[in-house]
C-alpha atoms as a printed R data frame, in Angstrom:
    type eleno elety resid chain resno       x      y       z
1   ATOM     1    CA   UNK     A     1  93.273 31.896  -4.052
2   ATOM     2    CA   UNK     A     2  94.557 28.646  -5.437
3   ATOM     3    CA   UNK     A     3  93.381 29.672  -8.908
4   ATOM     4    CA   UNK     A     4  95.498 32.803  -8.711
5   ATOM     5    CA   UNK     A     5  98.663 30.743  -8.105
6   ATOM     6    CA   UNK     A     6  97.848 28.623 -11.118
7   ATOM     7    CA   UNK     A     7  97.480 31.688 -13.379
8   ATOM     8    CA   UNK     A     8 100.692 33.435 -12.290
9   ATOM     9    CA   UNK     A     9 103.111 31.071 -14.135
10  ATOM    10    CA   UNK     A    10 101.016 31.499 -17.300
11  ATOM    11    CA   UNK     A    11 100.406 35.263 -17.152
12  ATOM    12    CA   UNK     A    12 103.820 36.409 -15.858
13  ATOM    13    CA   UNK     A    13 105.829 35.428 -18.990
14  ATOM    14    CA   UNK     A    14 103.243 37.118 -21.198
15  ATOM    15    CA   UNK     A    15 103.619 40.399 -19.306
16  ATOM    16    CA   UNK     A    16 107.337 40.426 -20.213
17  ATOM    17    CA   UNK     A    17 106.548 40.111 -23.930
18  ATOM    18    CA   UNK     A    18 104.961 43.537 -24.046
19  ATOM    19    CA   UNK     A    19 108.318 45.236 -24.763
20  ATOM    20    CA   UNK     A    20 109.081 43.038 -27.758
21  ATOM    21    CA   UNK     A    21 106.717 44.949 -29.977
22  ATOM    22    CA   UNK     A    22 104.822 42.131 -31.618
23  ATOM    23    CA   UNK     A    23 102.836 43.427 -34.556
24  ATOM    24    CA   UNK     A    24  99.819 41.816 -36.037
25  ATOM    25    CA   UNK     A    25 100.161 43.656 -39.325
26  ATOM    26    CA   UNK     A    26 103.500 43.582 -41.176
27  ATOM    27    CA   UNK     A    27 104.937 46.610 -42.874
28  ATOM    28    CA   UNK     A    28 106.587 46.330 -46.304
29  ATOM    29    CA   UNK     A    29 110.366 46.192 -46.321
30  ATOM    30    CA   UNK     A    30 111.952 48.816 -48.537
31  ATOM    31    CA   UNK     A    31 115.380 48.078 -49.996
32  ATOM    32    CA   UNK     A    32 117.237 51.016 -51.420
33  ATOM    33    CA   UNK     A    33 119.241 50.337 -54.561
34  ATOM    34    CA   UNK     A    34 122.778 51.643 -54.446
35  ATOM    35    CA   UNK     A    35 124.919 52.315 -57.466
36  ATOM    36    CA   UNK     A    36 128.174 50.418 -57.520
37  ATOM    37    CA   UNK     A    37 131.297 52.491 -57.663
38  ATOM    38    CA   UNK     A    38 134.058 51.758 -60.159
39  ATOM    39    CA   UNK     A    39 136.069 50.139 -57.364
40  ATOM    40    CA   UNK     A    40 133.353 47.606 -56.570
41  ATOM    41    CA   UNK     A    41 134.465 44.046 -57.285
42  ATOM    42    CA   UNK     A    42 131.803 42.101 -59.122
43  ATOM    43    CA   UNK     A    43 131.768 38.457 -60.147
44  ATOM    44    CA   UNK     A    44 132.481 37.868 -63.813
45  ATOM    45    CA   UNK     A    45 130.348 35.684 -66.008
46  ATOM    46    CA   UNK     A    46 131.922 32.448 -67.169
47  ATOM    47    CA   UNK     A    47 132.747 32.373 -70.839
48  ATOM    48    CA   UNK     A    48 130.722 30.065 -72.994
49  ATOM    49    CA   UNK     A    49 132.144 26.696 -74.014
50  ATOM    50    CA   UNK     A    50 132.907 28.056 -77.501
51  ATOM    51    CA   UNK     A    51 134.823 30.968 -75.993
52  ATOM    52    CA   UNK     A    52 136.776 28.598 -73.746
53  ATOM    53    CA   UNK     A    53 137.750 26.467 -76.745
54  ATOM    54    CA   UNK     A    54 138.953 29.570 -78.549
55  ATOM    55    CA   UNK     A    55 141.104 30.498 -75.557
56  ATOM    56    CA   UNK     A    56 142.561 26.998 -75.253
57  ATOM    57    CA   UNK     A    57 143.372 26.765 -78.957
58  ATOM    58    CA   UNK     A    58 146.692 28.579 -78.951
59  ATOM    59    CA   UNK     A    59 147.909 27.299 -82.261
60  ATOM    60    CA   UNK     A    60 149.935 24.442 -80.776
61  ATOM    61    CA   UNK     A    61 151.795 26.548 -78.210
62  ATOM    62    CA   UNK     A    62 151.030 24.052 -75.431
63  ATOM    63    CA   UNK     A    63 151.923 20.855 -77.258
64  ATOM    64    CA   UNK     A    64 154.502 18.452 -75.826
65  ATOM    65    CA   UNK     A    65 156.811 19.369 -78.704
66  ATOM    66    CA   UNK     A    66 156.671 23.061 -77.847
67  ATOM    67    CA   UNK     A    67 157.198 22.433 -74.117
68  ATOM    68    CA   UNK     A    68 160.178 20.103 -74.682
69  ATOM    69    CA   UNK     A    69 163.045 22.570 -75.028
70  ATOM    70    CA   UNK     A    70 165.949 20.094 -75.006
71  ATOM    71    CA   UNK     A    71 168.433 20.386 -77.849
72  ATOM    72    CA   UNK     A    72 169.132 17.723 -80.459
73  ATOM    73    CA   UNK     A    73 172.610 17.278 -78.962
74  ATOM    74    CA   UNK     A    74 171.152 16.679 -75.468
75  ATOM    75    CA   UNK     A    75 168.720 14.110 -76.926
76  ATOM    76    CA   UNK     A    76 171.561 12.301 -78.682
77  ATOM    77    CA   UNK     A    77 173.590 12.175 -75.452
78  ATOM    78    CA   UNK     A    78 170.579 10.845 -73.523
79  ATOM    79    CA   UNK     A    79 170.090  8.060 -76.071
80  ATOM    80    CA   UNK     A    80 173.783  7.033 -76.030
81  ATOM    81    CA   UNK     A    81 174.684  3.759 -74.324
82  ATOM    82    CA   UNK     A    82 175.842  4.142 -70.716
83  ATOM    83    CA   UNK     A    83 179.577  4.481 -70.074
84  ATOM    84    CA   UNK     A    84 180.149  2.118 -67.165
85  ATOM    85    CA   UNK     A    85 178.628 -0.685 -65.186
86  ATOM    86    CA   UNK     A    86 174.966 -0.659 -64.251
87  ATOM    87    CA   UNK     A    87 173.119 -1.862 -61.190
88  ATOM    88    CA   UNK     A    88 169.393 -2.546 -61.281
89  ATOM    89    CA   UNK     A    89 167.478 -0.495 -58.734
90  ATOM    90    CA   UNK     A    90 164.114 -2.069 -59.516
91  ATOM    91    CA   UNK     A    91 160.873 -1.207 -61.217
92  ATOM    92    CA   UNK     A    92 158.845  1.950 -60.618
93  ATOM    93    CA   UNK     A    93 155.595  3.386 -61.901
94  ATOM    94    CA   UNK     A    94 156.206  6.867 -63.260
95  ATOM    95    CA   UNK     A    95 153.971  9.815 -63.956
96  ATOM    96    CA   UNK     A    96 154.858 12.889 -65.972
97  ATOM    97    CA   UNK     A    97 156.956 15.307 -63.961
98  ATOM    98    CA   UNK     A    98 156.764 19.072 -64.235
99  ATOM    99    CA   UNK     A    99 157.121 20.171 -67.879
100 ATOM   100    CA   UNK     A   100 158.606 23.416 -66.534
101 ATOM   101    CA   UNK     A   101 161.729 21.500 -65.435
102 ATOM   102    CA   UNK     A   102 163.766 20.791 -68.588
103 ATOM   103    CA   UNK     A   103 166.250 17.990 -69.073
104 ATOM   104    CA   UNK     A   104 166.340 14.256 -68.563
105 ATOM   105    CA   UNK     A   105 165.614 13.264 -64.976
106 ATOM   106    CA   UNK     A   106 163.714 10.800 -62.813
107 ATOM   107    CA   UNK     A   107 162.607 11.787 -59.321
108 ATOM   108    CA   UNK     A   108 162.352  8.490 -57.500
109 ATOM   109    CA   UNK     A   109 162.432  6.997 -54.000
110 ATOM   110    CA   UNK     A   110 164.749  4.273 -55.350
111 ATOM   111    CA   UNK     A   111 167.821  6.480 -54.690
112 ATOM   112    CA   UNK     A   112 168.977  8.236 -51.536
113 ATOM   113    CA   UNK     A   113 171.225 10.779 -53.278
114 ATOM   114    CA   UNK     A   114 171.523 12.226 -56.768
115 ATOM   115    CA   UNK     A   115 173.220  9.961 -59.297
116 ATOM   116    CA   UNK     A   116 173.390  9.084 -62.979
117 ATOM   117    CA   UNK     A   117 171.037  6.397 -64.191
118 ATOM   118    CA   UNK     A   118 169.137  4.875 -67.047
119 ATOM   119    CA   UNK     A   119 165.461  4.035 -67.407
120 ATOM   120    CA   UNK     A   120 164.025  1.438 -69.764
121 ATOM   121    CA   UNK     A   121 160.430  1.350 -70.948
122 ATOM   122    CA   UNK     A   122 159.770 -2.336 -71.729
123 ATOM   123    CA   UNK     A   123 156.726 -1.572 -73.916
124 ATOM   124    CA   UNK     A   124 158.930  0.080 -76.563
125 ATOM   125    CA   UNK     A   125 162.332 -1.278 -75.540
126 ATOM   126    CA   UNK     A   126 163.659  2.283 -75.504
127 ATOM   127    CA   UNK     A   127 166.013  3.563 -72.807
128 ATOM   128    CA   UNK     A   128 167.328  6.971 -71.845
129 ATOM   129    CA   UNK     A   129 170.092  8.232 -69.591
130 ATOM   130    CA   UNK     A   130 168.718 10.385 -66.770
131 ATOM   131    CA   UNK     A   131 169.728 12.178 -63.614
132 ATOM   132    CA   UNK     A   132 168.298 10.208 -60.701
133 ATOM   133    CA   UNK     A   133 166.943 12.596 -58.074
134 ATOM   134    CA   UNK     A   134 165.859 11.372 -54.614
135 ATOM   135    CA   UNK     A   135 162.167 11.581 -53.777
136 ATOM   136    CA   UNK     A   136 160.776 11.073 -50.273
137 ATOM   137    CA   UNK     A   137 158.707  7.950 -49.745
138 ATOM   138    CA   UNK     A   138 158.915  4.170 -49.640
139 ATOM   139    CA   UNK     A   139 160.579  2.315 -52.525
140 ATOM   140    CA   UNK     A   140 157.134  1.195 -53.675
141 ATOM   141    CA   UNK     A   141 155.976  4.791 -54.156
142 ATOM   142    CA   UNK     A   142 155.757  6.145 -57.680
143 ATOM   143    CA   UNK     A   143 158.280  8.298 -59.499
144 ATOM   144    CA   UNK     A   144 158.158 11.354 -61.768
145 ATOM   145    CA   UNK     A   145 159.841 11.364 -65.168
146 ATOM   146    CA   UNK     A   146 160.718 14.474 -67.166
147 ATOM   147    CA   UNK     A   147 158.780 15.358 -70.299
148 ATOM   148    CA   UNK     A   148 161.887 15.002 -72.469
149 ATOM   149    CA   UNK     A   149 162.633 11.509 -71.145
150 ATOM   150    CA   UNK     A   150 159.007 10.385 -71.520
151 ATOM   151    CA   UNK     A   151 159.001 11.478 -75.143
152 ATOM   152    CA   UNK     A   152 162.307  9.740 -75.970
153 ATOM   153    CA   UNK     A   153 161.243  6.366 -74.586
154 ATOM   154    CA   UNK     A   154 157.804  6.593 -76.211
155 ATOM   155    CA   UNK     A   155 155.843  6.427 -72.954
156 ATOM   156    CA   UNK     A   156 152.318  7.873 -72.869
157 ATOM   157    CA   UNK     A   157 152.393 11.320 -71.284
158 ATOM   158    CA   UNK     A   158 149.044 10.809 -69.565
159 ATOM   159    CA   UNK     A   159 149.736  7.208 -68.543
160 ATOM   160    CA   UNK     A   160 151.549  5.553 -65.679
161 ATOM   161    CA   UNK     A   161 154.252  3.474 -67.366
162 ATOM   162    CA   UNK     A   162 156.288  0.894 -65.497
163 ATOM   163    CA   UNK     A   163 159.985  1.612 -65.886
164 ATOM   164    CA   UNK     A   164 163.078 -0.392 -65.116
165 ATOM   165    CA   UNK     A   165 165.594  1.814 -63.324
166 ATOM   166    CA   UNK     A   166 169.369  1.312 -63.396
167 ATOM   167    CA   UNK     A   167 172.167  3.098 -61.559
168 ATOM   168    CA   UNK     A   168 175.114  3.886 -63.856
169 ATOM   169    CA   UNK     A   169 178.484  3.724 -62.074
């Protein structure tokens, strides 16, 4: 009788497995191929490196010169000496701003409201008059300089030049 009680915990769970349908021999799985309809979205193969180069070579359409749409008159005005007193706002590290935004501007946390200013790039000694546009962040945060202004002061477009910033009153 004691042996029967010992076998019940072992045999009882196995009795419940009868409905699972365990098979000793596996049957092959058949996958039916379906034709894709014209509306089926399929991944596209990446173009080869040579094809990518051909796409990127647009005959100079994406050069800094072609993206800088400021007029000669606007450049001359930006290079003119400031008309009024200046106050130094400090030094900032600038990156290239959006080339899609034309003009001469500096987005910087050094100002709290829009104003006229001038930036000097000490490496070349060049300066340009700009619109100072407030940018959220601490004064030590970086700034963004327009493409046109970067080109006029001779700053590297892919660099992070240090600029002296002045408020023109």
